[in-house]
N, C-alpha and C positions, 0 to 999 in steps of 0.2 A: 749802304748808308747814303743817304741823300744829304747833298752839301746845302748847310743853312749859314746864315750869317753867323759867324764866330763870336765868342763873347771874348775880350783881350782885357786881362787885368795885368797892370805892370806894377812891379816892385823896385825898389832902389836900396842903395846902401849895404849893408851887410846883414845877411839873414843867418842868423846863430839863433843857438837855444834860447837866447832872451826873446827872439821874434817868432818863434814856432808858430805859437797859438793865435798871433796875429796874421801869419799867412794862412792856416789852416782856418780861421774864421773869415777872411776875406774872401779864398777860393769857394767856401761853403756859402757864402754870401752873394755871391754875384752869379753863380751857375745855376740854371733855370731847370737842370736836371736833364736836358735833352741836347742842347745845343753844342758844338764843336767849342772846345776852350783853347783858347791862347795864352801861356803865362810867359810875359815880356820880362825878361831879366837883363835886359842889355845894361842896366844901369846899375846892377848889383856887383859888388867887387868882392864880397866873400858868401860863402855858402857853407854851412857844417852839416853834418850828417842827420842832424834832427830834422832841418829844413828840407834837405834832400829826400829824407822818409817820408815826411809830409807831402812832396809831390807825387813820390811813388803811389803812394794811399790813394792820392786824390785821381791820378792816373787811372787806377785800377777801378775806381767808380765810374770813371768813364767810360771804362771797356765795357764795364757792365750793363752800361745804357746804350752800349755802342754806338757812344759820341766820341769824335776824334779828340786828339790832344796833343799839343805840340808847345815846345818851349824856346823862346829865342834866348840866345846866349852869345854875347862877345867878348867878354872876359877871358883871357887865353889861359888863366889858372884853373878856372871853373869848367872850361871846354877841356883840359887836360884831366882834372879829375873825372869828369863824365867819360871820356875815352878810356880812362885806365880802370875804371869801375865796370865798364860794359854797358853804362845807362844812357850813353848818346843815342843809341837807336832806340831803345825802349822810351825813352821821354822825347823820341820825335824832334831833336834839337837840330834848330836851324840859326843862322845868324842875322836873318830879316825877315818882316813880316810878307813881303812878297814872296818869298820862297816857300813860307808856311801855308799859304793861301793857294797856291799854284799845287803844292802837295795834297791839299784837303780835296780840290777841285779835281785831282787825277784820281783819287781814291772811291770818286762815286760809286 
């Protein structure tokens, strides 16, 4: 995988069942089909299973395209949810953008 400038998309507030179509549509709208993608969730306070599922589906699309994916998460409750479910690693979770960029460059 060659490192390219990643696309960064940020979300804020609560990501719940009422927002999952907006999440899905925004991710699909900004991704060009080949670039690495960073989903910045550091201003998200709540994420339910529907939005978590959308993130996982989107990550799978990027994997099929051999594009890197990472999520920036700082909320302790969301981090705990990802840790308990074992999804922290598969979503490539970091707490800041610099860590993600460094990890992407290392994986070239």
